[in-house]
Backbone as XML, in Angstrom:
<?xml version="1.0"?>
<chain id="A" units="angstrom">
  <residue number="1" name="MET">
    <atom name="N" x="22.730" y="17.243" z="-9.920"/>
    <atom name="CA" x="21.430" y="17.167" z="-9.296"/>
    <atom name="C" x="21.476" y="17.892" z="-7.962"/>
  </residue>
  <residue number="2" name="SER">
    <atom name="N" x="20.446" y="18.671" z="-7.677"/>
    <atom name="CA" x="20.343" y="19.404" z="-6.422"/>
    <atom name="C" x="19.372" y="18.713" z="-5.490"/>
  </residue>
  <residue number="3" name="THR">
    <atom name="N" x="19.551" y="18.920" z="-4.198"/>
    <atom name="CA" x="18.656" y="18.380" z="-3.190"/>
    <atom name="C" x="18.001" y="19.526" z="-2.455"/>
  </residue>
  <residue number="4" name="LEU">
    <atom name="N" x="16.701" y="19.497" z="-2.337"/>
    <atom name="CA" x="15.935" y="20.500" z="-1.626"/>
    <atom name="C" x="15.438" y="19.874" z="-0.334"/>
  </residue>
  <residue number="5" name="LYS">
    <atom name="N" x="15.829" y="20.423" z="0.812"/>
    <atom name="CA" x="15.422" y="19.889" z="2.107"/>
    <atom name="C" x="14.594" y="20.935" z="2.837"/>
  </residue>
  <residue number="6" name="VAL">
    <atom name="N" x="13.362" y="20.558" z="3.198"/>
    <atom name="CA" x="12.470" y="21.458" z="3.927"/>
    <atom name="C" x="11.747" y="20.672" z="5.016"/>
  </residue>
  <residue number="7" name="ASN">
    <atom name="N" x="11.329" y="21.381" z="6.075"/>
    <atom name="CA" x="10.539" y="20.753" z="7.129"/>
    <atom name="C" x="9.054" y="20.851" z="6.858"/>
  </residue>
  <residue number="8" name="THR">
    <atom name="N" x="8.615" y="21.971" z="6.274"/>
    <atom name="CA" x="7.208" y="22.188" z="5.989"/>
    <atom name="C" x="7.073" y="22.816" z="4.611"/>
  </residue>
  <residue number="9" name="LEU">
    <atom name="N" x="6.130" y="22.328" z="3.838"/>
    <atom name="CA" x="5.851" y="22.868" z="2.516"/>
    <atom name="C" x="4.445" y="23.438" z="2.548"/>
  </residue>
  <residue number="10" name="GLU">
    <atom name="N" x="4.318" y="24.758" z="2.302"/>
    <atom name="CA" x="3.021" y="25.413" z="2.373"/>
    <atom name="C" x="2.730" y="26.170" z="1.083"/>
  </residue>
  <residue number="11" name="GLU">
    <atom name="N" x="1.447" y="26.344" z="0.813"/>
    <atom name="CA" x="0.998" y="27.149" z="-0.306"/>
    <atom name="C" x="1.412" y="28.601" z="-0.062"/>
  </residue>
  <residue number="12" name="ALA">
    <atom name="N" x="1.743" y="29.328" z="-1.108"/>
    <atom name="CA" x="2.262" y="30.683" z="-0.972"/>
    <atom name="C" x="1.215" y="31.699" z="-0.521"/>
  </residue>
  <residue number="13" name="THR">
    <atom name="N" x="-0.060" y="31.464" z="-0.782"/>
    <atom name="CA" x="-1.080" y="32.436" z="-0.416"/>
    <atom name="C" x="-1.393" y="32.374" z="1.074"/>
  </residue>
  <residue number="14" name="SER">
    <atom name="N" x="-1.906" y="33.462" z="1.593"/>
    <atom name="CA" x="-2.253" y="33.539" z="3.011"/>
    <atom name="C" x="-3.301" y="32.479" z="3.354"/>
  </residue>
  <residue number="15" name="GLY">
    <atom name="N" x="-3.073" y="31.746" z="4.420"/>
    <atom name="CA" x="-4.013" y="30.709" z="4.829"/>
    <atom name="C" x="-3.964" y="29.471" z="3.964"/>
  </residue>
  <residue number="16" name="GLY">
    <atom name="N" x="-2.916" y="29.348" z="3.177"/>
    <atom name="CA" x="-2.794" y="28.217" z="2.266"/>
    <atom name="C" x="-2.611" y="26.901" z="2.996"/>
  </residue>
  <residue number="17" name="ALA">
    <atom name="N" x="-2.835" y="25.844" z="2.287"/>
    <atom name="CA" x="-2.756" y="24.496" z="2.847"/>
    <atom name="C" x="-1.309" y="24.063" z="3.051"/>
  </residue>
  <residue number="18" name="THR">
    <atom name="N" x="-1.100" y="23.207" z="4.030"/>
    <atom name="CA" x="0.185" y="22.543" z="4.224"/>
    <atom name="C" x="0.134" y="21.230" z="3.468"/>
  </residue>
  <residue number="19" name="TYR">
    <atom name="N" x="1.201" y="20.891" z="2.783"/>
    <atom name="CA" x="1.255" y="19.675" z="1.980"/>
    <atom name="C" x="2.023" y="18.592" z="2.726"/>
  </residue>
  <residue number="20" name="PHE">
    <atom name="N" x="1.538" y="17.374" z="2.612"/>
    <atom name="CA" x="2.193" y="16.232" z="3.240"/>
    <atom name="C" x="2.593" y="15.247" z="2.151"/>
  </residue>
  <residue number="21" name="THR">
    <atom name="N" x="3.737" y="14.661" z="2.317"/>
    <atom name="CA" x="4.216" y="13.687" z="1.346"/>
    <atom name="C" x="4.118" y="12.280" z="1.932"/>
  </residue>
  <residue number="22" name="ALA">
    <atom name="N" x="4.165" y="11.281" z="1.069"/>
    <atom name="CA" x="4.119" y="9.895" z="1.528"/>
    <atom name="C" x="5.415" y="9.570" z="2.271"/>
  </residue>
  <residue number="23" name="LYS">
    <atom name="N" x="5.284" y="8.928" z="3.418"/>
    <atom name="CA" x="6.454" y="8.487" z="4.179"/>
    <atom name="C" x="7.007" y="7.197" z="3.589"/>
  </residue>
  <residue number="24" name="ALA">
    <atom name="N" x="6.141" y="6.421" z="2.965"/>
    <atom name="CA" x="6.558" y="5.197" z="2.281"/>
    <atom name="C" x="5.493" y="4.858" z="1.248"/>
  </residue>
  <residue number="25" name="TRP">
    <atom name="N" x="5.892" y="4.213" z="0.170"/>
    <atom name="CA" x="4.949" y="3.720" z="-0.824"/>
    <atom name="C" x="5.532" y="2.460" z="-1.450"/>
  </residue>
  <residue number="26" name="CYS">
    <atom name="N" x="4.657" y="1.640" z="-1.971"/>
    <atom name="CA" x="5.118" y="0.368" z="-2.530"/>
    <atom name="C" x="4.149" y="-0.118" z="-3.608"/>
  </residue>
  <residue number="27" name="PHE">
    <atom name="N" x="4.698" y="-0.608" z="-4.689"/>
    <atom name="CA" x="3.955" y="-1.252" z="-5.767"/>
    <atom name="C" x="4.471" y="-2.681" z="-5.785"/>
  </residue>
  <residue number="28" name="TYR">
    <atom name="N" x="3.590" y="-3.648" z="-5.503"/>
    <atom name="CA" x="4.058" y="-5.022" z="-5.348"/>
    <atom name="C" x="3.162" y="-6.029" z="-6.036"/>
  </residue>
  <residue number="29" name="GLU">
    <atom name="N" x="3.708" y="-7.236" z="-6.190"/>
    <atom name="CA" x="3.042" y="-8.336" z="-6.863"/>
    <atom name="C" x="2.823" y="-9.466" z="-5.852"/>
  </residue>
  <residue number="30" name="GLN">
    <atom name="N" x="1.669" y="-10.143" z="-5.953"/>
    <atom name="CA" x="1.365" y="-11.227" z="-5.026"/>
    <atom name="C" x="1.297" y="-12.601" z="-5.671"/>
  </residue>
  <residue number="31" name="ILE">
    <atom name="N" x="0.991" y="-12.694" z="-6.941"/>
    <atom name="CA" x="0.853" y="-13.992" z="-7.598"/>
    <atom name="C" x="2.234" y="-14.650" z="-7.678"/>
  </residue>
  <residue number="32" name="GLY">
    <atom name="N" x="2.297" y="-15.920" z="-7.329"/>
    <atom name="CA" x="3.589" y="-16.609" z="-7.305"/>
    <atom name="C" x="4.393" y="-16.152" z="-6.105"/>
  </residue>
  <residue number="33" name="THR">
    <atom name="N" x="5.627" y="-15.780" z="-6.331"/>
    <atom name="CA" x="6.473" y="-15.264" z="-5.257"/>
    <atom name="C" x="6.196" y="-13.776" z="-5.087"/>
  </residue>
  <residue number="34" name="SER">
    <atom name="N" x="5.756" y="-13.366" z="-3.897"/>
    <atom name="CA" x="5.508" y="-11.951" z="-3.641"/>
    <atom name="C" x="6.797" y="-11.171" z="-3.818"/>
  </residue>
  <residue number="35" name="SER">
    <atom name="N" x="6.701" y="-10.045" z="-4.500"/>
    <atom name="CA" x="7.894" y="-9.238" z="-4.718"/>
    <atom name="C" x="7.534" y="-7.766" z="-4.870"/>
  </residue>
  <residue number="36" name="ILE">
    <atom name="N" x="8.459" y="-6.917" z="-4.455"/>
    <atom name="CA" x="8.308" y="-5.473" z="-4.628"/>
    <atom name="C" x="8.750" y="-5.124" z="-6.044"/>
  </residue>
  <residue number="37" name="ILE">
    <atom name="N" x="7.866" y="-4.446" z="-6.787"/>
    <atom name="CA" x="8.188" y="-4.022" z="-8.148"/>
    <atom name="C" x="8.898" y="-2.671" z="-8.114"/>
  </residue>
  <residue number="38" name="ASN">
    <atom name="N" x="8.379" y="-1.759" z="-7.283"/>
    <atom name="CA" x="8.975" y="-0.439" z="-7.123"/>
    <atom name="C" x="8.541" y="0.097" z="-5.778"/>
  </residue>
  <residue number="39" name="ASP">
    <atom name="N" x="9.343" y="0.951" z="-5.169"/>
    <atom name="CA" x="8.982" y="1.460" z="-3.848"/>
    <atom name="C" x="9.754" y="2.720" z="-3.505"/>
  </residue>
  <residue number="40" name="GLY">
    <atom name="N" x="9.324" y="3.320" z="-2.440"/>
    <atom name="CA" x="10.031" y="4.425" z="-1.820"/>
    <atom name="C" x="9.900" y="4.226" z="-0.319"/>
  </residue>
  <residue number="41" name="GLY">
    <atom name="N" x="10.980" y="3.926" z="0.350"/>
    <atom name="CA" x="10.953" y="3.775" z="1.795"/>
    <atom name="C" x="10.551" y="2.407" z="2.307"/>
  </residue>
  <residue number="42" name="CYS">
    <atom name="N" x="10.529" y="1.390" z="1.445"/>
    <atom name="CA" x="10.193" y="0.026" z="1.864"/>
    <atom name="C" x="11.390" y="-0.881" z="1.610"/>
  </residue>
  <residue number="43" name="SER">
    <atom name="N" x="11.600" y="-1.844" z="2.522"/>
    <atom name="CA" x="12.791" y="-2.678" z="2.409"/>
    <atom name="C" x="12.500" y="-4.115" z="1.976"/>
  </residue>
  <residue number="44" name="SER">
    <atom name="N" x="11.333" y="-4.657" z="2.342"/>
    <atom name="CA" x="11.066" y="-6.056" z="1.994"/>
    <atom name="C" x="9.576" y="-6.354" z="2.098"/>
  </residue>
  <residue number="45" name="ILE">
    <atom name="N" x="9.202" y="-7.483" z="1.493"/>
    <atom name="CA" x="7.826" y="-7.970" z="1.579"/>
    <atom name="C" x="7.872" y="-9.422" z="2.042"/>
  </residue>
  <residue number="46" name="SER">
    <atom name="N" x="6.961" y="-9.784" z="2.927"/>
    <atom name="CA" x="6.840" y="-11.157" z="3.402"/>
    <atom name="C" x="5.445" y="-11.655" z="3.078"/>
  </residue>
  <residue number="47" name="ASP">
    <atom name="N" x="5.361" y="-12.813" z="2.418"/>
    <atom name="CA" x="4.091" y="-13.436" z="2.067"/>
    <atom name="C" x="3.649" y="-14.308" z="3.238"/>
  </residue>
  <residue number="48" name="LEU">
    <atom name="N" x="2.540" y="-13.917" z="3.900"/>
    <atom name="CA" x="2.067" y="-14.644" z="5.077"/>
    <atom name="C" x="1.117" y="-15.780" z="4.727"/>
  </residue>
  <residue number="49" name="ALA">
    <atom name="N" x="0.241" y="-15.540" z="3.761"/>
    <atom name="CA" x="-0.782" y="-16.508" z="3.358"/>
    <atom name="C" x="-1.458" y="-15.940" z="2.118"/>
  </residue>
  <residue number="50" name="THR">
    <atom name="N" x="-2.461" y="-16.626" z="1.606"/>
    <atom name="CA" x="-3.197" y="-16.120" z="0.447"/>
    <atom name="C" x="-3.752" y="-14.736" z="0.760"/>
  </residue>
  <residue number="51" name="GLY">
    <atom name="N" x="-3.364" y="-13.763" z="-0.044"/>
    <atom name="CA" x="-3.850" y="-12.399" z="0.114"/>
    <atom name="C" x="-3.230" y="-11.606" z="1.251"/>
  </residue>
  <residue number="52" name="ARG">
    <atom name="N" x="-2.346" y="-12.187" z="2.041"/>
    <atom name="CA" x="-1.756" y="-11.509" z="3.207"/>
    <atom name="C" x="-0.276" y="-11.237" z="2.993"/>
  </residue>
  <residue number="53" name="ALA">
    <atom name="N" x="0.131" y="-10.009" z="3.267"/>
    <atom name="CA" x="1.539" y="-9.634" z="3.131"/>
    <atom name="C" x="1.910" y="-8.614" z="4.197"/>
  </residue>
  <residue number="54" name="ILE">
    <atom name="N" x="3.170" y="-8.632" z="4.590"/>
    <atom name="CA" x="3.735" y="-7.599" z="5.465"/>
    <atom name="C" x="4.830" y="-6.907" z="4.676"/>
  </residue>
  <residue number="55" name="ILE">
    <atom name="N" x="4.773" y="-5.589" z="4.630"/>
    <atom name="CA" x="5.796" y="-4.803" z="3.969"/>
    <atom name="C" x="6.548" y="-4.039" z="5.052"/>
  </residue>
  <residue number="56" name="SER">
    <atom name="N" x="7.860" y="-4.209" z="5.089"/>
    <atom name="CA" x="8.696" y="-3.536" z="6.090"/>
    <atom name="C" x="9.208" y="-2.215" z="5.535"/>
  </residue>
  <residue number="57" name="PHE">
    <atom name="N" x="9.306" y="-1.219" z="6.420"/>
    <atom name="CA" x="9.786" y="0.105" z="6.032"/>
    <atom name="C" x="11.296" y="0.197" z="6.187"/>
  </residue>
  <residue number="58" name="ASP">
    <atom name="N" x="11.933" y="1.047" z="5.366"/>
    <atom name="CA" x="13.372" y="1.302" z="5.482"/>
    <atom name="C" x="13.708" y="1.930" z="6.829"/>
  </residue>
  <residue number="59" name="ASN">
    <atom name="N" x="12.880" y="2.882" z="7.246"/>
    <atom name="CA" x="13.121" y="3.611" z="8.492"/>
    <atom name="C" x="11.895" y="3.513" z="9.388"/>
  </residue>
  <residue number="60" name="THR">
    <atom name="N" x="12.117" y="3.468" z="10.687"/>
    <atom name="CA" x="11.023" y="3.427" z="11.648"/>
    <atom name="C" x="10.280" y="4.759" z="11.619"/>
  </residue>
  <residue number="61" name="LEU">
    <atom name="N" x="8.953" y="4.708" z="11.504"/>
    <atom name="CA" x="8.132" y="5.918" z="11.514"/>
    <atom name="C" x="7.999" y="6.419" z="12.950"/>
  </residue>
  <residue number="62" name="SER">
    <atom name="N" x="7.625" y="7.675" z="13.110"/>
    <atom name="CA" x="7.516" y="8.262" z="14.450"/>
    <atom name="C" x="6.308" y="7.744" z="15.218"/>
  </residue>
  <residue number="63" name="THR">
    <atom name="N" x="5.347" y="7.146" z="14.526"/>
    <atom name="CA" x="4.140" y="6.626" z="15.162"/>
    <atom name="C" x="3.531" y="5.528" z="14.285"/>
  </residue>
  <residue number="64" name="ALA">
    <atom name="N" x="2.687" y="4.713" z="14.877"/>
    <atom name="CA" x="1.949" y="3.701" z="14.107"/>
    <atom name="C" x="0.561" y="4.214" z="13.741"/>
  </residue>
  <residue number="65" name="ASN">
    <atom name="N" x="0.271" y="5.463" z="14.060"/>
    <atom name="CA" x="-1.024" y="6.077" z="13.750"/>
    <atom name="C" x="-0.909" y="6.865" z="12.454"/>
  </residue>
  <residue number="66" name="TYR">
    <atom name="N" x="-0.892" y="6.156" z="11.327"/>
    <atom name="CA" x="-0.760" y="6.794" z="10.025"/>
    <atom name="C" x="-1.893" y="6.347" z="9.111"/>
  </residue>
  <residue number="67" name="GLY">
    <atom name="N" x="-2.108" y="7.112" z="8.073"/>
    <atom name="CA" x="-3.127" y="6.760" z="7.089"/>
    <atom name="C" x="-2.530" y="5.916" z="5.978"/>
  </residue>
  <residue number="68" name="VAL">
    <atom name="N" x="-3.357" y="5.059" z="5.410"/>
    <atom name="CA" x="-2.918" y="4.194" z="4.312"/>
    <atom name="C" x="-3.890" y="4.371" z="3.145"/>
  </residue>
  <residue number="69" name="VAL">
    <atom name="N" x="-3.353" y="4.660" z="1.988"/>
    <atom name="CA" x="-4.136" y="4.739" z="0.761"/>
    <atom name="C" x="-3.685" y="3.559" z="-0.092"/>
  </residue>
  <residue number="70" name="SER">
    <atom name="N" x="-4.640" y="2.743" z="-0.574"/>
    <atom name="CA" x="-4.241" y="1.535" z="-1.292"/>
    <atom name="C" x="-5.141" y="1.268" z="-2.492"/>
  </residue>
  <residue number="71" name="HIS">
    <atom name="N" x="-4.654" y="0.379" z="-3.368"/>
    <atom name="CA" x="-5.355" y="0.090" z="-4.605"/>
    <atom name="C" x="-4.960" y="-1.297" z="-5.102"/>
  </residue>
  <residue number="72" name="VAL">
    <atom name="N" x="-5.925" y="-2.046" z="-5.640"/>
    <atom name="CA" x="-5.668" y="-3.343" z="-6.260"/>
    <atom name="C" x="-5.771" y="-3.162" z="-7.766"/>
  </residue>
  <residue number="73" name="HIS">
    <atom name="N" x="-4.823" y="-3.736" z="-8.522"/>
    <atom name="CA" x="-4.755" y="-3.499" z="-9.962"/>
    <atom name="C" x="-5.527" y="-4.463" z="-10.838"/>
  </residue>
  <residue number="74" name="GLN">
    <atom name="N" x="-5.645" y="-5.735" z="-10.446"/>
    <atom name="CA" x="-6.339" y="-6.693" z="-11.299"/>
    <atom name="C" x="-7.073" y="-7.712" z="-10.457"/>
  </residue>
  <residue number="75" name="ASP">
    <atom name="N" x="-8.017" y="-8.374" z="-11.093"/>
    <atom name="CA" x="-8.737" y="-9.462" z="-10.433"/>
    <atom name="C" x="-7.797" y="-10.633" z="-10.175"/>
  </residue>
  <residue number="76" name="PRO">
    <atom name="N" x="-8.195" y="-11.563" z="-9.316"/>
    <atom name="CA" x="-7.350" y="-12.720" z="-9.026"/>
    <atom name="C" x="-6.970" y="-13.481" z="-10.297"/>
  </residue>
  <residue number="77" name="GLN">
    <atom name="N" x="-5.782" y="-13.993" z="-10.290"/>
    <atom name="CA" x="-5.250" y="-14.810" z="-11.381"/>
    <atom name="C" x="-5.184" y="-14.068" z="-12.708"/>
  </residue>
  <residue number="78" name="GLY">
    <atom name="N" x="-5.204" y="-12.742" z="-12.676"/>
    <atom name="CA" x="-5.007" y="-11.957" z="-13.886"/>
    <atom name="C" x="-6.231" y="-11.788" z="-14.753"/>
  </residue>
  <residue number="79" name="THR">
    <atom name="N" x="-7.395" y="-12.242" z="-14.321"/>
    <atom name="CA" x="-8.594" y="-12.064" z="-15.143"/>
    <atom name="C" x="-9.011" y="-10.602" z="-15.110"/>
  </residue>
  <residue number="80" name="THR">
    <atom name="N" x="-9.679" y="-10.154" z="-16.117"/>
    <atom name="CA" x="-10.150" y="-8.776" z="-16.184"/>
    <atom name="C" x="-11.630" y="-8.761" z="-16.519"/>
  </residue>
  <residue number="81" name="GLN">
    <atom name="N" x="-12.378" y="-9.581" z="-15.851"/>
    <atom name="CA" x="-13.809" y="-9.691" z="-16.119"/>
    <atom name="C" x="-14.545" y="-8.593" z="-15.357"/>
  </residue>
  <residue number="82" name="SER">
    <atom name="N" x="-14.849" y="-7.535" z="-16.048"/>
    <atom name="CA" x="-15.465" y="-6.371" z="-15.431"/>
    <atom name="C" x="-16.756" y="-6.732" z="-14.708"/>
  </residue>
  <residue number="83" name="GLY">
    <atom name="N" x="-16.870" y="-6.284" z="-13.477"/>
    <atom name="CA" x="-18.088" y="-6.471" z="-12.712"/>
    <atom name="C" x="-18.193" y="-7.795" z="-11.984"/>
  </residue>
  <residue number="84" name="LYS">
    <atom name="N" x="-17.340" y="-8.744" z="-12.299"/>
    <atom name="CA" x="-17.443" y="-10.046" z="-11.655"/>
    <atom name="C" x="-16.959" y="-10.004" z="-10.213"/>
  </residue>
  <residue number="85" name="TYR">
    <atom name="N" x="-15.911" y="-9.247" z="-9.961"/>
    <atom name="CA" x="-15.333" y="-9.171" z="-8.625"/>
    <atom name="C" x="-15.325" y="-7.739" z="-8.113"/>
  </residue>
  <residue number="86" name="LEU">
    <atom name="N" x="-15.529" y="-7.606" z="-6.837"/>
    <atom name="CA" x="-15.290" y="-6.331" z="-6.162"/>
    <atom name="C" x="-14.041" y="-6.566" z="-5.330"/>
  </residue>
  <residue number="87" name="ASP">
    <atom name="N" x="-12.902" y="-6.153" z="-5.850"/>
    <atom name="CA" x="-11.634" y="-6.409" z="-5.181"/>
    <atom name="C" x="-11.374" y="-5.328" z="-4.139"/>
  </residue>
  <residue number="88" name="GLY">
    <atom name="N" x="-10.709" y="-5.716" z="-3.080"/>
    <atom name="CA" x="-10.400" y="-4.760" z="-2.041"/>
    <atom name="C" x="-9.071" y="-5.060" z="-1.391"/>
  </residue>
  <residue number="89" name="ILE">
    <atom name="N" x="-8.569" y="-4.064" z="-0.717"/>
    <atom name="CA" x="-7.341" y="-4.209" z="0.058"/>
    <atom name="C" x="-7.572" y="-3.471" z="1.364"/>
  </residue>
  <residue number="90" name="PHE">
    <atom name="N" x="-7.248" y="-4.104" z="2.461"/>
    <atom name="CA" x="-7.424" y="-3.409" z="3.728"/>
    <atom name="C" x="-6.260" y="-3.686" z="4.666"/>
  </residue>
  <residue number="91" name="THR">
    <atom name="N" x="-6.111" y="-2.775" z="5.603"/>
    <atom name="CA" x="-5.019" y="-2.841" z="6.558"/>
    <atom name="C" x="-5.374" y="-3.810" z="7.672"/>
  </residue>
  <residue number="92" name="VAL">
    <atom name="N" x="-4.464" y="-4.737" z="7.951"/>
    <atom name="CA" x="-4.648" y="-5.676" z="9.045"/>
    <atom name="C" x="-4.023" y="-5.103" z="10.309"/>
  </residue>
  <residue number="93" name="SER">
    <atom name="N" x="-2.799" y="-4.618" z="10.203"/>
    <atom name="CA" x="-2.156" y="-3.983" z="11.354"/>
    <atom name="C" x="-1.133" y="-2.956" z="10.889"/>
  </residue>
  <residue number="94" name="ARG">
    <atom name="N" x="-0.988" y="-1.920" z="11.695"/>
    <atom name="CA" x="-0.015" y="-0.865" z="11.444"/>
    <atom name="C" x="1.013" y="-0.886" z="12.573"/>
  </residue>
  <residue number="95" name="LEU">
    <atom name="N" x="2.260" y="-0.989" z="12.222"/>
    <atom name="CA" x="3.351" y="-0.833" z="13.170"/>
    <atom name="C" x="4.234" y="0.296" z="12.661"/>
  </residue>
  <residue number="96" name="SER">
    <atom name="N" x="5.071" y="0.837" z="13.495"/>
    <atom name="CA" x="5.961" y="1.898" z="13.039"/>
    <atom name="C" x="7.061" y="1.350" z="12.127"/>
  </residue>
  <residue number="97" name="THR">
    <atom name="N" x="7.229" y="0.037" z="12.092"/>
    <atom name="CA" x="8.270" y="-0.593" z="11.273"/>
    <atom name="C" x="7.734" y="-1.341" z="10.061"/>
  </residue>
  <residue number="98" name="SER">
    <atom name="N" x="6.398" y="-1.600" z="10.026"/>
    <atom name="CA" x="5.834" y="-2.376" z="8.917"/>
    <atom name="C" x="4.325" y="-2.189" z="8.825"/>
  </residue>
  <residue number="99" name="LEU">
    <atom name="N" x="3.777" y="-2.675" z="7.724"/>
    <atom name="CA" x="2.346" y="-2.601" z="7.463"/>
    <atom name="C" x="1.893" y="-3.971" z="6.978"/>
  </residue>
  <residue number="100" name="SER">
    <atom name="N" x="0.826" y="-4.497" z="7.565"/>
    <atom name="CA" x="0.269" y="-5.779" z="7.157"/>
    <atom name="C" x="-1.021" y="-5.520" z="6.386"/>
  </residue>
  <residue number="101" name="LEU">
    <atom name="N" x="-1.097" y="-6.063" z="5.164"/>
    <atom name="CA" x="-2.249" y="-5.846" z="4.290"/>
    <atom name="C" x="-2.893" y="-7.169" z="3.895"/>
  </residue>
  <residue number="102" name="ASN">
    <atom name="N" x="-4.188" y="-7.109" z="3.614"/>
    <atom name="CA" x="-4.933" y="-8.272" z="3.133"/>
    <atom name="C" x="-5.712" y="-7.858" z="1.897"/>
  </residue>
  <residue number="103" name="THR">
    <atom name="N" x="-5.567" y="-8.599" z="0.801"/>
    <atom name="CA" x="-6.362" y="-8.343" z="-0.399"/>
    <atom name="C" x="-7.479" y="-9.368" z="-0.465"/>
  </residue>
  <residue number="104" name="THR">
    <atom name="N" x="-8.650" y="-8.918" z="-0.900"/>
    <atom name="CA" x="-9.825" y="-9.786" z="-0.927"/>
    <atom name="C" x="-10.522" y="-9.711" z="-2.273"/>
  </residue>
  <residue number="105" name="ASN">
    <atom name="N" x="-11.391" y="-10.678" z="-2.512"/>
    <atom name="CA" x="-12.253" y="-10.639" z="-3.687"/>
    <atom name="C" x="-13.654" y="-11.027" z="-3.243"/>
  </residue>
  <residue number="106" name="ASP">
    <atom name="N" x="-14.621" y="-10.335" z="-3.786"/>
    <atom name="CA" x="-16.017" y="-10.560" z="-3.446"/>
    <atom name="C" x="-16.720" y="-11.009" z="-4.721"/>
  </residue>
  <residue number="107" name="SER">
    <atom name="N" x="-17.046" y="-12.291" z="-4.794"/>
    <atom name="CA" x="-17.682" y="-12.830" z="-6.004"/>
    <atom name="C" x="-19.200" y="-12.882" z="-5.864"/>
  </residue>
  <residue number="108" name="SER">
    <atom name="N" x="-19.745" y="-11.978" z="-5.076"/>
    <atom name="CA" x="-21.174" y="-11.780" z="-4.824"/>
    <atom name="C" x="-21.774" y="-12.777" z="-3.845"/>
  </residue>
  <residue number="109" name="SER">
    <atom name="N" x="-21.170" y="-13.935" z="-3.677"/>
    <atom name="CA" x="-21.716" y="-14.877" z="-2.700"/>
    <atom name="C" x="-20.831" y="-14.979" z="-1.462"/>
  </residue>
  <residue number="110" name="THR">
    <atom name="N" x="-19.529" y="-14.792" z="-1.644"/>
    <atom name="CA" x="-18.618" y="-14.861" z="-0.512"/>
    <atom name="C" x="-17.494" y="-13.853" z="-0.697"/>
  </residue>
  <residue number="111" name="THR">
    <atom name="N" x="-16.924" y="-13.433" z="0.399"/>
    <atom name="CA" x="-15.742" y="-12.583" z="0.371"/>
    <atom name="C" x="-14.605" y="-13.391" z="0.971"/>
  </residue>
  <residue number="112" name="SER">
    <atom name="N" x="-13.504" y="-13.486" z="0.254"/>
    <atom name="CA" x="-12.388" y="-14.281" z="0.749"/>
    <atom name="C" x="-11.068" y="-13.618" z="0.385"/>
  </residue>
  <residue number="113" name="SER">
    <atom name="N" x="-10.022" y="-13.986" z="1.123"/>
    <atom name="CA" x="-8.686" y="-13.503" z="0.808"/>
    <atom name="C" x="-8.280" y="-14.048" z="-0.546"/>
  </residue>
  <residue number="114" name="ALA">
    <atom name="N" x="-7.578" y="-13.233" z="-1.322"/>
    <atom name="CA" x="-7.146" y="-13.667" z="-2.652"/>
    <atom name="C" x="-5.870" y="-12.935" z="-3.026"/>
  </residue>
  <residue number="115" name="ASP">
    <atom name="N" x="-4.934" y="-13.666" z="-3.650"/>
    <atom name="CA" x="-3.740" y="-13.029" z="-4.177"/>
    <atom name="C" x="-4.129" y="-12.226" z="-5.410"/>
  </residue>
  <residue number="116" name="MET">
    <atom name="N" x="-3.679" y="-10.996" z="-5.485"/>
    <atom name="CA" x="-3.942" y="-10.140" z="-6.629"/>
    <atom name="C" x="-2.666" y="-10.021" z="-7.448"/>
  </residue>
  <residue number="117" name="ASN">
    <atom name="N" x="-2.819" y="-9.797" z="-8.736"/>
    <atom name="CA" x="-1.626" y="-9.636" z="-9.565"/>
    <atom name="C" x="-0.746" y="-8.519" z="-9.026"/>
  </residue>
  <residue number="118" name="GLN">
    <atom name="N" x="-1.327" y="-7.350" z="-8.798"/>
    <atom name="CA" x="-0.535" y="-6.227" z="-8.323"/>
    <atom name="C" x="-1.383" y="-5.358" z="-7.412"/>
  </residue>
  <residue number="119" name="ALA">
    <atom name="N" x="-0.739" y="-4.758" z="-6.437"/>
    <atom name="CA" x="-1.391" y="-3.830" z="-5.521"/>
    <atom name="C" x="-0.389" y="-2.762" z="-5.132"/>
  </residue>
  <residue number="120" name="ASP">
    <atom name="N" x="-0.888" y="-1.667" z="-4.619"/>
    <atom name="CA" x="0.028" y="-0.629" z="-4.154"/>
    <atom name="C" x="-0.576" y="0.090" z="-2.959"/>
  </residue>
  <residue number="121" name="PHE">
    <atom name="N" x="0.253" y="0.835" z="-2.247"/>
    <atom name="CA" x="-0.207" y="1.624" z="-1.115"/>
    <atom name="C" x="0.758" y="2.783" z="-0.892"/>
  </residue>
  <residue number="122" name="ALA">
    <atom name="N" x="0.269" y="3.773" z="-0.165"/>
    <atom name="CA" x="1.095" y="4.885" z="0.299"/>
    <atom name="C" x="0.759" y="5.117" z="1.756"/>
  </residue>
  <residue number="123" name="VAL">
    <atom name="N" x="1.775" y="5.433" z="2.544"/>
    <atom name="CA" x="1.611" y="5.719" z="3.975"/>
    <atom name="C" x="1.715" y="7.213" z="4.172"/>
  </residue>
  <residue number="124" name="MET">
    <atom name="N" x="0.679" y="7.807" z="4.736"/>
    <atom name="CA" x="0.647" y="9.250" z="4.986"/>
    <atom name="C" x="0.703" y="9.500" z="6.494"/>
  </residue>
  <residue number="125" name="LEU">
    <atom name="N" x="1.565" y="10.386" z="6.894"/>
    <atom name="CA" x="1.745" y="10.673" z="8.316"/>
    <atom name="C" x="1.697" y="12.159" z="8.550"/>
  </residue>
</chain>
C-alpha cells in the first residue's frame, strides 16, 4: 500500500477549485449505550443526556471555527413512520478537541431532545 501526502489538492484546470477533506467524521449510535460504529479522527463518545453527546477528536484541530455537516438516520426508538417526525441534529458547542451535538424530534406539537438510533457528522476545516 502506498501513501500519498499533499498539502493542497486542486483541480487540474486553470482556476480550478481547491478540495477540502473532512478533518474528522463519525457514525454513532445513541439508543442504549452510546457508541461509535465507525469513524475517522474521533477517539470517544460521551452520553450527556437524552439526545446529547460529546465526541472527542483524536487530534486537536487548529481552530474551533469549523463547519459541521450532520445527518440523523432513523426516528426515535427505531420507528420509520414517514412524515410523523422532523428529526434534526444541531451543534451545541465546537471546541478544537471535541464537538457537542444534540438530536431532536419534532412531533408537530413540541420539539424535544431525543435519542436517535444512528447519526453521523463530518467536520470541515
